[in-house]
C-alpha positions in Angstrom: 76.4 103.1 72.3 77.4 102.5 75.9 80.9 101.1 76.0 83.7 100.3 78.4 87.1 99.4 77.2 89.7 98.1 79.7 93.4 97.9 78.9 96.8 97.6 80.6 96.8 94.0 81.7 99.7 91.6 81.3 101.9 89.1 83.0 104.2 90.2 85.9 106.1 88.5 88.7 105.0 88.7 92.3 105.9 92.1 93.7 105.5 93.8 90.4 103.2 96.5 89.3 100.7 97.2 86.5 98.4 100.1 85.8 95.0 99.4 84.2 92.9 101.9 82.3 89.2 101.9 81.5 87.8 104.4 79.0 84.0 104.7 79.0 81.7 106.2 76.5 80.5 109.7 77.6 77.0 108.5 77.9 77.8 106.2 80.8 80.8 107.8 82.4 79.4 108.6 85.8 80.6 111.6 87.7 79.4 109.8 90.8 81.0 106.4 90.8 83.0 104.1 88.7 84.2 100.8 89.9 86.8 98.1 89.3 85.9 94.4 89.6 87.8 91.2 89.0 87.0 87.6 88.3 89.5 84.8 89.0 89.2 81.4 87.3 86.4 79.4 89.0 85.4 82.3 91.3 82.7 84.9 91.3 83.3 88.4 90.2 84.3 90.6 93.2 84.6 94.3 93.8 88.0 95.8 94.0 87.6 99.6 94.2 84.9 102.2 93.9 86.1 105.6 92.6 83.9 108.6 93.2 84.6 112.3 92.5 85.8 112.7 96.2 87.3 109.5 97.3 88.1 105.8 96.5 86.9 102.9 98.5 89.0 99.7 98.4 88.3 96.0 99.2 90.3 94.9 102.1 92.4 92.5 100.1 93.9 95.4 97.9 93.9 98.3 100.4 97.4 99.7 100.7 98.5 98.1 97.4 96.1 99.4 94.7 95.4 103.1 93.9 92.3 104.1 92.0 92.0 107.4 90.1 89.9 109.1 87.4 90.2 111.6 84.7 86.8 113.0 84.1 87.9 115.0 81.1 88.9 111.7 79.4 86.1 109.6 80.7 88.8 107.3 82.0 89.5 105.5 85.3 92.7 103.9 86.3 93.9 101.2 88.7 97.5 101.3 89.8 98.4 97.9 91.2 101.5 97.5 93.3 103.0 94.6 95.2 101.0 92.2 93.1 100.4 88.7 94.5 99.5 85.5 92.7 96.1 85.8 94.2 95.6 89.0 92.2 95.5 86.9 89.0 92.1 87.6 87.3 90.3 89.4 84.6 89.7 92.9 85.6 86.6 94.9 84.6 85.4 98.4 85.1 81.8 99.3 85.6 79.8 102.5 85.7 77.2 103.4 88.4 75.2 105.0 85.6 75.0 101.6 83.7 75.6 98.8 86.1 74.6 96.1 83.5 77.2 97.2 81.0 80.5 95.4 81.0 83.6 95.6 78.8 85.7 92.7 77.7 88.0 93.0 80.7 91.8 92.8 80.8 93.8 89.8 82.0 96.3 90.2 84.8 98.5 87.3 85.5 100.9 87.2 88.5 103.3 84.4 88.4 106.9 83.6 89.0 
């Protein structure tokens, strides 16, 4: 069964850091592209980063603060989030290019003083 499981969220103060993980079932872990999205309360889901086997593309609002990476042997992608801001508060999801309609439960990130 296709599955995505996100973890690593939590509550941090502005300026803090968190690292999110997303483990995908082998059937949908794409060697071409995995992505991170987020959805803040009352807002639409938006793309954060796309992680390919060669590079990572970032949304402008996280570039220079977030770092995406992947471990193909573990079917896992990561999102290291630094210099967190209150505007980063959201539920974070990962997604596979091989199964774009499959979503996990997400992981909550709350940035607040």
